[in-house]
N, C-alpha and C positions, 0 to 999 in steps of 0.2 A: 462400180460395174459388177453385174451379176447379183446385185442385191434384190431381194424379193420382199414386198410389203403386202400383207393380207389384212383386209378390213371387212367388217360386216355392217350392212346397212338395212334398215327397215323402211318400207314405204311410209309416207307421211300419213296416209289414211287407209282404212281397210278396203276401200273400193278403188284404190289407185290401180290403173291398168298397165302402166309401164314405169320404168325407172330409167333416168338418163344420167350418165356419169360423164361430166366434162373433164378433160385433161388439159392442164395449163403448163406452160414453161416460162422460164425466165433465166437470164444469165446471172442475175443477182442472187446471192445466197441468203439475203435478208428480206425476202418477200413475206408480207403478212396477209395480204388480201389479193384476190384476183383483179381488183381494180387498181392496184399499184402500178406506177409507170414501168413499162418494159415487160409486162406480163401479157402473154398472148395464149389464146386457146389453140392447142395443136391437135386435139382429137376429141371425139365424142363416141361414147358407147351407149347404145339404146337397147333396152331389153323389154319385150312384152312380158307381163306377168300373167301367170295362169290363175284364172278365177277359182279353179278347184283347189289351188294351194291355200287359199284363204279359208276354205271350209274344211280342211283336214281335221279329223277327230283327234282330240287329245288322247295320248296313250294311257295304258294302265288303268285300273279301276273300272269295272264293268259298266255297263249301261249306256253308252252313246249319248251323252248329254249335249251334243252339237257344239262343244267347246271349241273356240277358235284359237289356234296357235298363231303367234306373230309370224308374219312372213319375213324371211331374211334373204338378202342377196349378199353373197360373199365375193368380194373383188380381190383379184391378185394382180399386182403390177411387178414385172420383172424388168429391171433396168439393164440394158446392154450398152455397148459402146456408142452406137448412133441410133438406138431404137428403144422403145418401151413396149413390151408385150403386155397386153391387158386382157383379163378375162373376168366375166361375171357369171356366177353360178346361183341359180334359184335353189336354195337349200332344200325346200320341201319336195320339189319335183325332179331335181337333178339336171334340169335344162341349163344350157350355158351358151354364151356368146363370147367371141374373141375378136380382138383387133390388134394390129401392130402399128404403132405410131413411129414413123421414121422422121427424123428432123430435116429430111430433104422433101418430105411430103407425107401423106397418110396412105397406107396400104392396108386394106382389109385382108384378114386371113380366113 
């Protein structure tokens, strides 16, 4: 309880327009795959990605060569007693989305 996990992900392709993060639960501590018995999806976080973020100029070194930086989405999951608070931050733009997954249902924040 109270544990926070932070991960960074990149879209699979440069022209990807959104990222979807599915959240799964299981009573078993030995789950390996979401297709294992007893695993259910309990939430989904969907974020539209900014096209301009894909075209940000690389920093440093003069001359604007149109260099693309990898787009990253940083996810944070904080585990509470009966809920998981989830957020996703598009690193290049600072835009974020949040959700709260309660094990009695799903409530958006």
